[in-house]
N, C-alpha and C positions, 0 to 999 in steps of 0.2 A: 504494500500500500504506500503510495507516494505521500510525502510529508506536505501538509498544507501550511503548517506553522513553521516559522523560522525557529532555530534552536533557542533564541532568546524568548520568543513568544511562548514556546512550549514550556520553558522554565518558569515564566511568569504564571502561566495557567496552572502548572503543578503546585506552585507555592500558594496560589489563591485557593485551590481545592483543599489543600492541607489546612490552611487558615480557616476555611469555611467549616470543614469537618470538626476541627478542634473547637470552634466557637459554638457549634450546635451539640456538643457533648459526645460526638462519635470519635472518641480518642483512640480506640482500638483500630478503627478503620483508618484514621489518620496515620497511626503508627505503621500499619501495614503498608499504606501507600508510600510513606517515607522510606521504608525498607526496600520496597519494590523499585523505587526511583533512585535509590542510593543517595537520598538527601539526609545527611547526618546532622552533626552538631552545629553546622552553619545556619540552621533554621532555628534561631533562638526566639525569645519573647519579643524582642524588638522587630525582628523580621515578620513574626506573626501579626503584630499590631499594624505593621505597614500594609499588609495584604488583607487584613480583616475587612470585610465589607466590599472588597473589590469585585468578587464574583457576582454578588447580588446586583451591584451597580451595572456591570457589563450586561448581565442577563436582562435587567429591566430596559436597558438601552436597546438591546436586540429586539425585545418584544415590541417596544415602541416603534422601531423602524419597520417591523413586520406589519404592524397595524397601519402605518402610513402607506406601505406598499399595497395593502389590501384596499385601502381607501382610494388609492390611485387607480387600481384595477376597476373598482366600482365606477369611478368617474369615466373610465373608457367604455365601460359597459353602457353607461348612460348616454355616451356619445353615439353608441350604436342603437339608440332608441329602446334599450331595455332598461327602464328606470329602476335603480336600486331603491329599496324601501327607505322612506324618510326616517322611520324609527331606527333602522340599522345605522344610518349615517349619524343621527343625533347621539345614539349610544356610543358609536365609535369616537365621536368628538369628545364626549364626556370621559370615556376611558383613556383617550389620548392625553387629556388634561391631567387626569389622575396619575398616569404613568410618568408624565413629565414632572409632576410634583415629587413622585417617588424617586425619580432619577436624580433630581437636584438635591433632595434631602438626604440621599444616600452618600453624598459627598462629605467625608469626615471634616474637611477643612472649613466648610461654610454652614454646617447644620447642627452645631452644638446646641442641644435643646435648652440648656439652662442659661443661655446667653441671649440678652435682648439685643437684636441687631441694630436698633436705633441708637443705642448708647455704646456699642462696642467700639473700642479704639485699639490700634496695634500696640503691642508691648514686646519687649525682649523676653526670651530669645526668639529669633525668627524660626518658623517651622522648617524651612528649607533654605539652604544656601546653594545656589546653582552656579557652577563654575565650569567654563569651557572656552569662553572668549579669551583672546590674547591681547586685547587692547581695551580701554575704558568703555563701559556701557553708556550709550547715549539715549536710548528710548525703549519703551515697553508698550505692549498692547495685549489685552486679553481677548481671546475668542469669545464671541457673544453667547455661544451655546456650550461648547465643550470645555474641558479643563485644560485648555492649551494657552500658553503664554509665550508671546514672541518677544525677543530681545534683539536690539540692534547695537552695533559696536563700531568703534573706529577701526577695527580689524577688517572692515568691508563686508562682514557677514551678518546674516540674521539667523538666530537659532530659535527653534520651536521646542518648548518644554512642556511636559505634563506637570502642572504645578501641584497636583494632588499627590503624585508619587515622588516629585522632586527629581525627575529623570529627563534627560535630553532625548527628544524624538527625532529631530533632523536639523540639518544646517543648510541654509539657502545661500547660494553664491551667485553673483551677477553684477553687483555694483563694483566699481573699480577704485572708489575712494570711501572714506568713512560714511556709514549710514547714520543719518541724523534724526529720523523720525519714523514712526510706524502708526498704523491705525487699521482696525477691522471695520468693514461695512460694505456698501455697494449694492448693486441691483440683484444679486443672486442670494436673496434671503439674508443679506448682511454677513456673508461669509468670505468675502474677498479680503486679502491683506494688501495694504499699500505701503510703500517705503519711499523715502527720498534720501538724496545723498549729495555730498560735495562734488560728485561727478556730473552734476547739473541735470540729472535724470530722476524721474519718478517711475517706479516699477509696480506693476500689479501682479499678485501671486494668487493662484487658485488652490485653496486647501482641499477641494474636492478632487483635484487632479494632481495629487502629491506635491502641492505647492509649486506647480509649474508657473514660470514667468510668462504670463499671457499677453502683456503689453508693456511697452516702455514709452514714457511721455517726455520728450525733450522740449525745451522752450525757454527756460529761465537762463539768465546770463551770468549767474553766480550761484554759489552754494545754496541749496534748498534746505532751510532750517526746520520746517514743520509741514506736515501734510495731514489733513483731516477730511473724512467723508462728511458731506453735508446731509443731514437726516432728510427723510421723505417729507414732502410738503413745500420744498423750496421751489421758486420759480424755475420753470424749465424741467422740473422733475417732480410733478405732483404726486406720483405714487411710486415710482421706481427707485428713487434714491440713487440716481446715477451720476451725481455731481460730487466733486471733491475740490477742496481748496488747498492751496499751497502758499507758503510764505518764504521769501528768499532774501539773500544778502543783496540782490539787485534792486531792493527797495520796493518791490511790487508784491501784490497778492494776485494769484491767478486762479480762476475757476475752470475746471476741466470736466468734460463729459467722458466718463470712463468707457462708455459703449462705443464711442467713435474715436477716442483718443485726442480730440480737438480741444484746444483752449478756447472757451466761449466768452471769457471776459478777463480783462486785466485791470486791476484796481491800483491806482497810484495815490499817494498822499503822505506816506511816511518819508521822512527826510534822511533816513539811514536804514541800516539792516533791519529787516522784519524778523524777529526771533520766534514768535509764537502766534498761533491762530486757534480760535475756539468757536465753532458754530453754535448757534442757539438750538435748543431741542426741537424746535419746529422748522429749522432750516431757513428762517427769514433773515437772520442777522449773523454777522461775523465779528468777533472781537479779536483784535490783533495787538501786538506789543513789540517794541523794538529798541534799538540803540539810540533813537532820538529822545529817549526818556519819557515817551508817552505811550498810552494805550488808546486805541480808536475803535469805535463801533461803526459798522458799515451795513447798509442795506444789501443783502446778498443778491437781490434781483437787479437793482439798478446800479449798484456799485457806489452809491452816494454815501458820503460820510454823515453819520447821525449824531455823533458826539465825540469829543476828545477828552482824555483824562490826563490832566497835567498836574504834577505835584512831586513826582520823583526827581531826584537829583543825580541819578545814575541810570545805567541801562536797565530797562524793564525786561527781565528774563522770561516772565510767565504771566499769563492772565487766564481767568476762568470765570464763566458766567455762573451765577448762583442757581441751583435748582429751585423750583417753586416751593419745595418743602422748607427752604430756608427763609422765604419771604417774611413770615410773621416776626421772626427774631431780628432780622435785618431791619425791618420797618420800625421796630421798637428802638433799635440802635440809632436810626436816622430821625427819630421823633416824628415819623409820619403819622398822620391822623388815622389812616387805615392802610392795611397791607395791600400790595398790588394783587390783582386777580391771579389765581394759580394758572389760569389759561394763558396769561401773557408771558412773553419771554423777553430776555435781555433787560430786565428791570433793575437788577443788582449784580454786582460783580466784585472780583478781587484781583489785585495785581501784586506781583512780587519782584523785587529789584535787587541790584547789586549793592545798593546802599544799606542792605540788611533788613529792610522793612517790608511789611505787607500793608497794602491800603485797601479799604473797602469803599466802594463807590455806588452812587445811584446812577440811573441812566442819563441824568442831566449833566453828569460830570462833576458832581459835588462829592468831595471826600467825606465819608461818614466816620471813619475810624482809621487810625494807624496802629498796627500791631508791631510791637518791638520785642525782640527776644533772640533772634538769630545773631550769631557772632560772625557771620560771613555771608556771602551771596545767597540769596533765596533763589532756588533753581526750579522748583515745581510746586504747584498748588493743586489740591484735590478736595472737592466738597464731599462731606459725608452724605450718603444718599438719604439719611434720615433728616437732614437739614439742620442739625444742631451744631455741627462742628465744621471747621475748616482745617485741613491738614496741609502742612508745608514741609519741605525738606531743603537742604542747602549744603553749602561747602563747609559748614561747621560739623559735618558728619552726622547731623541729628535729624530726626523727624519730630515735628512739634504739632500738637493738637490744640486748637483754639476754640473755646466754648462761647458760642454766640449768645447763649442764655445768661452768661456772666460778663456781658459787655466785652467779649473778645478775650477773656482771660486765658492764658496758656495753662491748660489743666494737665497736660502730659507731655513729657519730653522723652523720646527714645534716644538716649545718649549713645554715641558710638554705634549708631545703626549700621554703619559700615566702617571700615578701617581707613577710608579716604572720602573725598567729596561725594555726597549723594547727588547724582546728576538728574535723576528722573524718578517718577512715582506714578502709579496707576492704581485705582480701585476697581476690582472685578465688577463687570456689568451685572445688573440685577437679573433675576430669573424672568424670562420673557414668557408671558402667557399667550396662548393661541387667541387670535382675534381676527376679525374680518378685514380691518384696515391696515394702516401702516404700523411700524414698530413702536416699541415703547420708548420712554425717555432714556437716553444713554447714560453711561457712567454711573451705574448703580440704580438707575430708575426702574420702575416696574410698570409694565403695560397692564391695562385693565382688560379683563376678559368678559365678553358678553355684556358690556355696560355696567358691570358690577365692580364696585370699588374694592380694592384689596384692603385687608386689615393692615393697620399701621405696623411697619417693619417687615411684613411678609414679603418675601421675594428678594430681600437684601442679602447679597453674598458678603460675608465677613472675611474678605481676602484682600490684602494690600500687597503690592509688589514694589520694590525699590531697586534701582540700578546705580552702580557706583564706578568711580575711577579705579577702585580696587579690583576691577575685572569681574566682580560677582553680582548676581541678582539674588535678592532675598525675598522670601515670601512670608508674610506675617498673617497668622490666622489663629482663631481660638484654640 
């Protein structure tokens, strides 16, 4: 009989089987299997805990995919004028949602039952330290569905990791100079990976086709600092989400159609290197920041400037639009009479600078609060999906958590999060529920299913990843 699994896959399966049998009380069967497979003392308690629950997770994943294939077949039958029973389809949708919930809650990293996701913050030690890059880490991106984490490096490569197991899955090569930014998204169910580099190109990679490089987008005249998919709903992409935005040292922001590879708009306004870009959740606005010591808000459709945020005295390294969950607390900080509508976007935001400070702003360009605490450049900002906290990291090697309910007080510092500068940080995206329209809110947001609002905190993945000049990626989880 020909082997379907590779030796490594077979070894993983065997260890998962032994861990499952041990956990279910079938110790004699587990011992017999270990003896049959010649797995001796190297399968200790630490190894067992690592693989415990993996078999169930993979099994529920396979069942879920089988259900989707069955639904796909029913759809084709319907196209042949043999209508599948409505009750069966509704039952399938219900079961699919249930299986999706089982799959996500089977992930040990993000489903600790006694932890409130709305108040969880990263703490030392990190769950995993991922090492394989040969040069500093520059960017990170989480896959929107699977437990995959992409990391970019100055060594010109992109590496894909399983952040649950802490193992390297594959290495992507194609860029010829440092890779500076990564993002997942796009028209294929949000599963394309995009990267940009100092080699003046943007590359698209397809995870469904073994991360094949499907398209390369040239056009910028200098290093491309940041690239982000624009969520569905933006002008020109009402449902498909086929636009992405890039920021460059050539002082421009460009908007691209990933299906054609064409640049559809060039936005000019910054007086120097554009370092960072952040689309609003509805795709209507773009927030950018750069070496001209400003952040700017743009209309993604027209390219018109909506507001400028002036107040920093050094390069603005990063900027992030606040999620609607943070509006009430930020409104209180700003002494607003009422909080902005949760359906509105780009109402409040944060910027981080080389002057070691973080500033909170309203959409009119008024600085609400300045957060002081870092001892070196602030390199990345991430909003807690629950809306109560803002996370930052920087060249002082720390990750800091600021509580908006306490007027921006720093309530946690992860000292020595890395052995060198912490250059990037991402929060794992929220659990996406099945729904008829576009996707849910990015970066920890939760989509609503069937018009029914999720319970507070439900769907938040408590997983944060950081990258560093020390050549490592660290994953923090409960």
